[in-house]
C-alpha positions in Angstrom: 177.4 -124.0 190.9 177.8 -120.2 190.5 175.1 -120.2 187.8 172.7 -122.2 190.0 173.3 -119.8 192.9 172.7 -116.8 190.6 169.4 -118.3 189.4 168.3 -118.9 193.0 169.1 -115.3 193.9 167.2 -114.0 190.9 164.2 -116.2 191.7 164.3 -115.0 195.3 164.3 -111.3 194.2 161.5 -112.0 191.8 159.4 -113.6 194.5 160.1 -110.6 196.8 158.9 -108.2 194.0 155.8 -110.4 193.4 154.9 -110.1 197.1 155.2 -106.3 196.8 152.9 -106.2 193.8 150.4 -108.4 195.7 150.4 -105.9 198.6 150.0 -103.0 196.3 147.0 -104.6 194.6 145.4 -104.9 198.1 146.1 -101.2 198.8 144.6 -100.2 195.5 141.4 -102.1 196.4 141.2 -100.4 199.8 141.7 -96.9 198.2 138.9 -97.7 195.6 136.6 -98.5 198.5 137.5 -95.2 200.2 136.7 -93.3 197.1 133.3 -95.0 196.6 132.5 -94.3 200.3 133.2 -90.6 199.9 131.2 -90.6 196.7 128.2 -92.2 198.4 128.3 -89.6 201.1 128.2 -86.8 198.5 125.4 -88.6 196.7 123.2 -89.1 199.7 123.5 -85.5 200.7 122.6 -84.5 197.2 125.5 -82.2 196.7 124.9 -80.1 193.6 127.5 -80.5 190.8 128.5 -84.0 191.9 128.7 -86.6 189.1 128.4 -90.0 190.7 128.6 -91.9 187.5 132.1 -90.6 186.4 133.5 -91.1 190.0 132.1 -94.6 190.2 133.6 -95.6 186.8 137.1 -94.3 187.8 136.9 -95.9 191.3 135.8 -99.2 189.7 138.7 -98.9 187.2 141.1 -98.4 190.1 139.8 -101.6 191.7 139.3 -103.8 188.6 142.8 -102.9 187.2 144.1 -105.5 189.7 142.9 -108.3 187.5 145.4 -108.0 184.7 148.3 -107.7 187.1 148.5 -111.5 187.8 148.7 -112.0 184.0 151.4 -109.3 183.7 153.4 -110.5 186.7 153.8 -114.0 185.2 155.0 -112.7 181.8 157.2 -109.8 182.4 160.8 -110.4 183.5 161.7 -107.0 185.0 159.0 -106.5 187.7 160.6 -103.2 188.8 159.1 -101.6 185.7 155.7 -103.1 186.5 155.9 -101.6 190.0 156.8 -98.2 188.6 153.9 -98.3 186.1 151.6 -99.5 188.9 152.5 -96.4 191.0 152.2 -93.9 188.1 148.8 -95.3 187.1 147.6 -95.1 190.7 148.5 -91.4 190.8 146.6 -90.7 187.6 143.5 -92.6 188.7 143.4 -91.0 192.1 143.9 -87.5 190.6 140.9 -88.2 188.4 138.8 -89.3 191.4 139.8 -86.2 193.3 138.7 -84.1 190.3 135.3 -85.7 190.3 135.1 -85.3 194.1 135.5 -81.5 193.9 138.8 -80.8 192.2 141.4 -78.6 193.9 138.7 -77.4 196.3 138.4 -81.0 197.7 141.1 -80.5 200.3 140.6 -83.9 201.8 142.4 -85.1 198.6 145.5 -84.9 200.7 144.2 -88.0 202.5 144.0 -90.1 199.3 147.4 -88.9 198.2 148.8 -89.6 201.6 147.7 -93.2 201.5 149.6 -94.1 198.3 152.7 -92.1 199.5 152.8 -94.0 202.8 152.2 -97.4 201.3 154.8 -96.7 198.6 157.3 -96.0 201.3 156.4 -99.0 203.5 155.9 -101.6 200.7 158.3 -100.5 198.0 161.1 -98.2 199.2 161.9 -94.9 200.8 162.9 -93.4 197.4 159.5 -94.6 196.0 157.6 -92.6 198.6 159.4 -89.4 197.6 158.8 -90.2 193.9 155.1 -90.6 194.5 155.0 -87.4 196.6 156.5 -85.6 193.6 154.0 -87.1 191.2 151.1 -86.3 193.5 152.2 -82.7 193.9 152.7 -82.3 190.2 149.3 -83.8 189.4 147.6 -81.5 191.9 149.5 -78.5 190.5 148.5 -79.4 186.9 144.9 -79.8 188.0 145.0 -76.4 189.7 146.4 -74.7 186.6 143.9 -76.4 184.3 141.1 -75.1 186.5 142.6 -71.7 186.9 143.0 -71.1 183.2 139.5 -72.7 182.6 141.0 -75.4 180.3 138.8 -78.0 182.2 135.5 -77.1 183.9 135.9 -76.2 187.5 133.9 -78.3 190.0 131.0 -76.5 191.8 130.7 -79.1 194.6 132.6 -76.9 197.1 132.0 -73.2 197.0 134.6 -72.0 199.4 135.0 -68.5 197.9 138.8 -68.3 198.5 140.8 -65.6 196.7 143.4 -66.7 194.2 146.2 -65.7 196.5 144.8 -67.7 199.3 144.3 -70.7 197.1 147.9 -70.6 196.0 148.9 -70.6 199.7 146.7 -73.6 200.3 148.2 -75.3 197.2 151.7 -74.7 198.5 150.7 -76.1 201.9 149.2 -79.3 200.4 152.3 -79.9 198.2 154.6 -79.3 201.2 152.5 -81.6 203.3 152.8 -84.4 200.8 156.6 -84.3 201.0 156.4 -84.2 204.8 154.2 -87.3 204.7 156.9 -88.9 202.4 159.5 -88.0 205.0 157.4 -89.5 207.8 156.7 -92.6 205.8 160.5 -93.1 205.4 160.7 -93.4 209.2 157.9 -95.9 209.2 159.7 -97.9 206.5 162.9 -97.9 208.5 161.1 -99.1 211.6 159.2 -101.8 209.8 162.5 -102.9 208.1 164.3 -103.0 211.4 161.5 -105.0 213.1 161.5 -107.4 210.1 165.3 -107.8 210.4 165.0 -108.4 214.2 162.4 -111.0 213.6 164.5 -112.7 211.0 167.5 -112.6 213.4 165.4 -114.1 216.1 164.3 -116.9 213.8 167.9 -117.5 212.8 168.9 -117.5 216.5 166.2 -120.1 217.2 167.2 -122.2 214.3 170.9 -122.0 215.4 169.8 -123.1 219.0 167.9 -126.0 217.5 170.9 -127.0 215.4 173.2 -126.7 218.4 170.8 -128.9 220.4 170.9 -131.5 217.7 174.7 -131.2 217.6 174.8 -131.6 221.4 172.7 -134.7 221.2 175.0 -136.2 218.6 178.0 -135.4 220.8 176.3 -136.9 223.9 175.6 -140.0 221.9 179.3 -140.2 220.9 180.4 -139.6 224.5 178.1 -142.3 225.8 179.3 -144.7 223.1 183.0 -143.8 223.9 182.6 -144.3 227.7 180.4 -147.4 227.5 181.9 -149.4 224.7 185.3 -148.2 223.5 187.4 -149.3 226.4 185.7 -152.7 226.4 186.5 -153.1 222.6 190.0 -151.7 222.6 191.8 -154.5 224.5 190.2 -157.5 222.7 190.9 -155.7 219.4 194.6 -155.4 220.3 194.7 -159.1 220.9 193.1 -159.7 217.5 195.7 -157.5 215.8 198.6 -159.3 217.6 197.2 -162.7 216.8 196.7 -161.8 213.1 200.3 -160.5 212.9 201.5 -163.8 214.5 199.5 -165.9 212.0 200.8 -163.7 209.1 204.4 -164.7 210.0 203.6 -168.4 210.5 201.8 -169.0 207.2 204.1 -167.0 204.9 204.4 -170.1 202.7 200.6 -170.2 202.1 199.7 -167.4 199.7 196.0 -168.2 199.9 196.0 -167.8 203.6 198.3 -164.7 203.6 195.8 -162.8 201.5 192.9 -163.6 203.8 195.0 -162.7 206.9 195.9 -159.3 205.3 192.3 -158.5 204.8 191.5 -159.4 208.4 194.5 -157.3 209.6 193.3 -154.3 207.5 189.8 -154.5 208.9 191.1 -154.8 212.5 193.5 -151.8 212.0 190.6 -149.8 210.5 188.5 -150.6 213.6 191.4 -149.6 215.8 191.7 -146.2 214.0 188.0 -145.5 214.5 188.4 -146.2 218.2 191.4 -143.9 218.4 189.4 -141.2 216.6 186.4 -141.5 218.9 188.7 -141.3 222.0 190.4 -138.2 220.6 187.1 -136.6 219.9 185.5 -137.4 223.2 188.5 -136.5 225.5 188.7 -133.1 227.2 190.3 -130.4 225.2 191.4 -128.2 228.1 195.1 -129.2 227.9 197.8 -126.6 228.8 198.4 -123.8 226.2 201.9 -122.4 225.5 203.1 -119.2 223.8 204.2 -120.5 220.4 205.1 -119.3 216.9 202.4 -120.5 214.5 204.8 -120.5 211.6 207.4 -122.7 213.3 204.9 -125.2 214.6 203.3 -125.7 211.2 206.7 -126.1 209.6 207.6 -128.9 212.2 204.3 -130.7 211.5 205.0 -130.6 207.7 208.4 -132.1 208.2 206.9 -134.9 210.2 204.3 -135.6 207.5 206.7 -135.7 204.6 207.1 -139.2 203.4 204.2 -140.4 205.6 201.2 -138.6 204.2 202.7 -136.2 201.8 203.8 -138.2 198.7 206.2 -137.2 196.0 203.4 -136.0 193.7 202.2 -133.5 196.3 203.9 -130.1 196.4 203.6 -128.0 199.6 203.7 -124.2 198.8 204.4 -122.2 202.0 203.2 -118.6 202.0 204.0 -117.7 205.6 203.9 -114.3 207.3 207.3 -112.7 207.1 207.2 -112.0 210.8 206.4 -114.5 213.6 202.8 -115.0 214.5 202.6 -115.5 218.3 199.6 -117.2 219.8 198.7 -119.4 222.8 198.5 -122.9 221.5 198.6 -126.5 222.5 201.5 -128.0 220.5 200.0 -131.5 220.2 196.5 -130.4 219.4 197.8 -127.9 216.7 199.8 -130.7 215.2 196.7 -132.9 215.1 194.7 -130.2 213.4 197.3 -129.6 210.7 197.8 -133.4 210.3 194.1 -134.0 209.7 193.7 -131.0 207.3 196.8 -131.9 205.2 195.8 -135.6 205.2 192.3 -134.6 203.8 194.0 -132.3 201.2 196.3 -135.2 200.0 193.4 -137.6 199.8 191.4 -135.1 197.7 194.2 -135.0 195.1 194.9 -138.7 194.3 196.6 -137.6 191.1 198.8 -135.1 192.9 198.8 -131.3 193.1 199.7 -128.4 195.2 198.7 -127.6 198.8 199.0 -123.9 199.7 199.6 -123.1 203.4 199.3 -119.5 204.3 199.6 -117.6 207.6 199.0 -113.9 208.1 197.5 -111.3 210.4 194.1 -109.8 209.6 191.5 -107.5 211.1 188.4 -109.5 211.8 185.6 -108.6 209.4 182.9 -111.2 209.8 180.7 -109.7 212.5 178.1 -112.2 213.7 179.7 -115.3 212.2 178.5 -118.5 213.9 181.3 -120.9 214.3 181.9 -124.0 216.3 179.2 -124.6 218.9 178.7 -120.9 219.7 175.9 -118.6 218.9 178.1 -115.8 217.6 181.7 -114.9 216.9 184.6 -115.2 219.4 186.1 -112.0 218.0 185.2 -108.3 218.0 184.8 -106.6 214.6 188.1 -105.0 213.7 190.2 -107.1 216.1 193.6 -108.3 214.9 193.7 -112.1 214.6 196.0 -114.8 213.3 194.8 -116.7 210.2 195.9 -120.1 208.9 194.7 -121.2 205.5 195.2 -124.6 203.9 194.1 -124.7 200.2 194.2 -127.7 197.9 193.6 -128.3 194.2 191.5 -131.4 194.8 188.0 -132.5 194.0 186.3 -130.1 196.4 183.2 -130.6 198.5 179.6 -130.5 197.1 177.6 -127.5 198.3 175.0 -129.6 200.0 177.7 -131.3 202.1 179.3 -128.1 203.5 176.8 -127.7 206.3 177.5 -131.3 207.5 181.3 -131.4 207.1 182.0 -130.9 210.8 179.5 -133.5 212.0 181.0 -136.6 213.7 181.2 -139.6 211.4 180.3 -137.6 208.3 182.6 -138.2 205.4 182.5 -137.5 201.7 185.2 -140.0 200.9 184.3 -143.3 199.3 187.0 -145.3 201.1 185.4 -147.3 203.9 188.4 -146.9 206.2 187.6 -143.2 206.8 185.8 -142.7 210.1 184.7 -139.1 209.4 186.1 -137.7 212.7 189.0 -135.6 211.4 187.3 -132.3 210.9 185.1 -132.8 214.0 188.2 -133.1 216.1 189.7 -130.0 214.4 186.6 -128.0 215.2 186.6 -129.1 218.8 190.3 -128.2 219.2 189.9 -124.8 217.5 186.9 -124.0 219.6 188.8 -124.8 222.7 191.5 -122.3 221.5 188.8 -119.6 221.3 189.1 -119.6 217.5 187.0 -120.2 214.5 187.2 -122.7 211.6 185.5 -122.4 208.2 185.4 -124.5 205.0 185.1 -122.8 201.6 184.9 -125.1 198.6 184.0 -125.3 195.0 183.1 -128.8 193.8 185.8 -130.2 191.4 188.0 -127.1 191.9 189.4 -127.3 195.5 188.9 -126.5 199.1 190.2 -123.9 201.5 190.2 -124.5 205.3 190.4 -121.1 207.2 191.4 -121.2 210.8 191.2 -117.9 212.9 193.0 -117.7 216.2 193.5 -114.9 218.8 196.9 -113.2 218.6 198.8 -113.4 221.9 200.0 -109.8 221.5 196.5 -108.5 221.1 195.1 -110.3 224.1 198.1 -109.2 226.2 197.4 -105.5 225.6 193.8 -105.8 226.9 
């Protein structure tokens, strides 16, 4: 499962990088059009010293280099290197275009450099914008030195007649401006990232509201079913069970009939358990809370379960907090939660095993966790809470079933007598206690149920 998750994460990262490369290709095309536009202006005004052919070839190269990128993207694993090469190549081509547009005297070159710096910050990362700013400044500085020492011919398109000292001041100004543009683009990048995260959060919120609405419809259906049918079925079913038990005692000398009666009785009792589960699920959860010690209440429930649900091949390992954990709880409801969870753990280990039950205090560290039927967490980040963990060594729960595990009537057990209401009842009870419940599981390795409740001491101090 971990391997599949890692592969999915890698695929998601790769898709993210492919999208970045696609945007960078579009930016390159736009920059190529800008270069051609400025070249055409110089051509139509018949500026002496301007070489339209060389500029056109470089600009076309800047635009046409997009074509091999689809081929490269599909065949290179590490796309980060492709993005880095993409940016370096852009700086080189744009520097050549600037040279053919007038060299270091073409001060509008700062606009072309600014475009790739801003887009590097917005599309790739903040660090990338400063990297490109450094490369652009270095390229412009090299061009200036090559022209100054007459290693390459100096363009005569612009004859500004500036003194060397003044040109150096302008050079410093341009290089400084490029870094300032990188700094501004970092703010743009942060704003865009923030807006993107807000949009994603809004979509998540909308999806959660939709899921909550579906859940509410399910609960409404259960409530209608409970109020309209359950009470009508319960009494006749009790008569059936009583009649079957009477017949069982009367035909004890008929083995063929006894077996059939046992099957009828088993089915009737199963139906009765489902009715009880639905009634427990649909009844109000606002019973009176008491100030109780979580450790003592769990210990009492374990003693009640021994010999009933906890067989001799199941070992209970208690890892309780050394000091009492005081919380406001409903004794019967807490007993029902522990009963359901331990029962599930025992059934997940048909061959036996260990069940670890832990209690401890903890600072809440899951800001924004959506639990129960709520949109966000009950707790404040850093708040001290009581935690109850029940961990088994059973068969675990498949990853695709985790999101449905608290739904009414959903069960992963193959036995038909399981109604699939145990964890739904647990969540309803914990939600009524202003707490949270989570399930963490690895298929074929085990499951951990984590329950988080408000500490009475913490609430009292507020």
